[in-house]
N, C-alpha and C positions, 0 to 999 in steps of 0.2 A: 975783453969782456968788461963791461962797465960794472962798477961796484957802487951800491947805494950808499949815500952819506948817512952815517949814524947820527940821529938827532936825539939828544938826551931829553928825557921827560922832565919838564920843568914844573911839574905839580906832584903833590903827594896823593897818590890814589888811595881812597878809603874803601877797602873791600872787606867783605864778611863783617858788616857792622849792623848794629841795631840802633836806631835813632830814637832818642827820647825828646819829645817836643813839649813846649809850654808857651801858652799865649797869656800875656799879662799886660794890662794897661795899653792894649792895642799893639804891643810889640811881640814879635815871635822870636823864640830862642830854641836852639837845638844843640844837643851834644851827641857825639859819636861814641858808642859803647861796643864792647864785645858781646856776641850772642851768648845766650845762656848764663850771663853774669848779672844782668840787672835784677832778675827775680831773686838770685842768691843774695845780692846786696840788700834788697828790701826785706828778705826773710832773716837777715842777720848771719847768714852762712859765710858769705865772703866779706872780709874786713879790710882788705887792701884795695884802696881806690885805684891804684895803677893797674890792678888786674881786671878792673871793670871798664875803665875809660880807655879808648884808643888814644885820645889826647885831651888835655885839660882845657883846650880852646873852646870857647863858647861861640856858636855860629848863629847867624840868622837863617841860613839855608845850608845844610850839610852837603846836599847833592851838588850845589853850585859853588861850594867853598866860599860863601859870603860870611865874613866874620861879623859878630855883633860889636857895635861900638862901645867904648868904655862909658860914654855919656849915657847910653841906654841902660847899661848895667847899673850905674849909680842911681839913675832915675827910678828903675823898677825894683832893684834889690837893695838899694842903699849902700852898695859897695861895689868896687871894681875888682875884687879878689875873685879870680876865675875858679879857684879851687872851692871856695865857699859856695859860689853860684852853682857849680856842677853838683855839689852835694844836695843843694836845695832842689834842683831840677830832677836829680835822680830819685828823690823821695816823693816829689809831688807832680812830676811831669807825666805825660801820656806816652805809653810804650806801645809800639807796633810789634806785636808778638810774632816771631817767626814760626815756621813749621816745627823746627826742632824744639824750640822752647815750649810750644804748645804740647808737643808730644811728651816732653819731660814732665810738664805739669800734670797732664792726664795720667801718666804712669805713676807719679807720686800719689795722686788722689786715689787711683785704683788700689795701690798698696795700703793706703790708709783705710779704705773701705774693707778690704780683706782683714786687716788687723782688728778693726772694730768687731767684725763678725766673729773672729777667732776669740776675742776677749769676752764678748757678751753672750755667746751661744755655746751649746754643748751637744753631745750625742746623748739622746734620752736613754739609750740602752746602757751605756757605760758611765754616764754622768761625767764625762771627760771632754775637754775642749778639743776642737780640731786645730791642726797646725795651719799657719798662714799660707804656706805653699799649696796645701790641699784646697783651701778656700779659693785661692787665686785660680787654680786649674778649674775648679767647679764654676767660678764666675765666667771664665773664658768659654767654657762649654755651653753655658746658657746665653752667650752673646750679650752679656750685660755691659752697657755703655755708661761711663761715669760722666758727671757734669762738674767741671772744675769750679763752678761758681756756687755750688751747693755744699752744705756740710756733709762730712763723711758718714756721720751717724744716721742722718736722714736717709741717705742712699743705701746704707747697710740694711735698714729696716725694710726698704722697698725691694731689695734683692733677696731677702729671706724666703718669701713664698716660692720663688723660682728654684731656690736651692732645696726646699722641702719636697719638691716633686722628684728630685733625683736621689736623695739619700736622707736618712733620719737626722734631723737637726732641729733644735728649738732654742728659744731664748732661755738663758740660765735664770733661775729664780733668785729673788732678793731675800736675804735673811734679815728679819725685823725683830725688834724687841718692842712689844706693845704693852703699855701700861694704861689701864682704864678701870673705872669703877666696876665692881662685880655685878651690879644691877644691870649694866649694859652689855653683858656677855652674850645674850641672845641676839642683840642687834648685830654684833660682830660675827656671830655664828651664821646668821642669815646672809651676810655679805660674803663670807669666805667659803661656805659649804658648796655653792654652785660652781665655784672656781677650783674646787679640790685643792685648797691650800693645805700644806703639810704642817701640822703643829708638832714642833720638836719637844717642847716642855712647857708646863704651866706651873705656877705656884701662887699662893695667896699671901698677901702682905697687908694685914688689917682688912680693910674693906675694898682693897684694890686687887685686881687680877693682873699678873705679869705673865706674858705669853711670848715664847720664842717660836717663830714660824717662818716658813718659806712661801713666798707668794710670787705670782707673775708680775713683772715690772709694770705692766699696764694697769694693775690693780692698786698700785701704791697711792695714787691720788684719791680714789674713793675711800680707802682705808684711813688715810691721813685726815681727810675731811671728817669722817665719822668719829675718829678718836679725838681729834681736836675739838669737835663740837660738844663732847661730853666731859671736857676737861682732862683728857688723857694725853698721852705722848707716844709717838711712833718714832723709834730710833733705828736708823739703817746700820746694821752690823756688817753687811757685805752686799755690794752692788750686784755681784755675780757669784753665787754660791755654787761651785762646781762639785766639790767633794766634801764629805764630812771630815773635819779635821780631828785629830786625836785630842781628847780632853774637852771637846766642844759639847754642846747640849744636844747634838743631833744623834740621839741614841734610839729613839722610837719614832717612826714616821706615822704618828697618829693624826687623824683628821678630826675636825669638829663635828663631822657627820657620823662619828662612831656611835653605837647604841648607848654607851655610858661615857660621855666625855669627861664626867667628873672623876673618872678613875685616873686621869692624868693630872689632876689638880692636887698639889701637895702643899699644905699650909706651911708658911714660914715658921722657923723655930722661934718659940716664945716661951721663956721659962716660967712666965706668970700664968700660963694657961695649962689646963689639965691635959693629960695625954689623950683624952677622948675628944678634944676640941675639934679634930678633923671630922669626926662623925657628926658633931653638931653643925659644922659648916655645910656638910653635904652628906645626908644619910645614906645615899647610894654608895658612897665610898666605903662604908663599913659593911655592906651587904655580903652574904656568902658568895654570890656570883662574882662580885668584884674581887673578893679575896682569891677565888680560884683563878680569875684572869691574871691577877698580879703574880700568883705562884707559877702559872704556866709561862708567863713572860720571863720570869727570872730563871726558870729551869731551861728555857729554850737556848740552844747553843748560839753563842754570839760569834759572828763572822770576824775572823782575825783581820786587823787592819792591814791594808796592802803595804808591803815593805818597799821603801824607796831605795832605788839603786842609782848611785851617782855615776853618770856616764862621763862627765867632764868636770873635775873639781873647779872651784872658783878660780878663775884666771883671766888673762887678757883675751879679748875677742879675736885678735889676730892669731892667737895660739890654738884656735879650734882645729882639730884634725881634718884631714881631707874628706872624710866621710860626711862632715858637716860643712862642706865648702859653700853650699848655697846659703846656709844660715850665716856663715862668716862674712860672705860678701854683702848680704842684706843688712847685717848689724854693724858693718864697718862705719856706717854714717855716724854712729854715736861718737866714735873717737874723732871723727872730723869736726863734729860740733863742739865736743868737750873731751879732752884727753883724760884717760885714767879709768874708763868704764871697764868693769869686769862682768863675766857671765858664768853661770853654772848650769849644766845640763843634767837632768835626772829623769828617771822613769819609775812609775809605780805599778806594781803588779805585773800581769802578763798582757796588758793592753797594747804595749809597744809604742804608746804615745810618749814623745819626748817633750818634757817641759823645760823652759828656759827661764831662769831667774836672773835679773840684772841688778848690779850693785853700782851705786854712784861713786865718783872719785873720792867722796867723803866717807865711803864705807857703808852707807845706808842701803838697805834692801828696797828696791823700787818695785820689782815685780815684773809685769808684762812689758813687752817691747814698746807698746803705744805710750805707756806712762813714762818709760825711760826716754823715749825720743822727745816727748813733750818737755820733760825736765831739762834734757840736754840742749834743746833749742832755746828754752828760756835762759839758760845760763850763757849760751852763746850770744844772745841779744844783749844781755846785761854787760858782758865783757866788751861788746862792740860799742855800747854807749859810754862805758868807762874810758875807752881809748880815744873817743872824740875830744877834740880840744874844747875848752870851756868858751 
């Protein structure tokens, strides 16, 4: 029985590769990279060049194994150092994205959209945010498709109407501190009353009115334009006010449309003025009806603040118990970007909603996962730049 002669392969076969191409000065250059690694390199997640490149050789045609000449490298890039040329092509070349890379990018964008909705929206009944896994499941049920080329915030706003058809959800209101002349109070009232903005507290400071209120984010630009036009100032205290914090000014949800809005106006303390100055500023504040309303409000039982229960004290993300395995896997990316992140899980009241607070390696409280991931990614990019040779 004849036996075939073994013929060794005389070429290095490049399989499972992603080709990054660049055309410059009429010359064509290509490098062979591992799949799913080019985007990580460009985003600053991957820092080891050997984990990105199959080989540091620069080709004119990868599929035909045609190498680029050193004369062409010097002419186009000013150097024949293939390592430096590969870094330049990685940063500025055209990448043919594979199916897996495209799927990974879409999954990442999908999680970002869900994180934005979780951060910016609340349940109008409980005034608490939904968790990211709940938002992800709801988006999948609505067959929402993401676009990798558009910002996550824009797509989150587009997905909100579809979610509102399935369960109660709305954008969390912004907490503002507005300072404007007292003479322009009626203009502000006419703008806020139709939108049912909640006024938390008001006070007089000389001829100016200082107001703390909650408004819909879409109303911020008109309010800012009005206040700036009369020489006032609108300061954002919270982009997404979910609950009333202890010690804050959110004690009375009064609106500017109440019959006697002046009852919520308290003149600032001034030792030079007589005790009856508040009645001079607004006679309705000293009326018997106003006194009865204030007495009834003070006598009404105040709801006790919800007690916070710590479910997982501040500790490493990898130390989360198995009951929070999905959250542990999702947040493990923070340690991959920057080591030393910690997390604390807590719950308020009987709502059953678990809140996660993240702390940076420097000990600062960052808050939501989106902000923590953004800060960790920025730190990772800065570290990658610092490691590059001068």
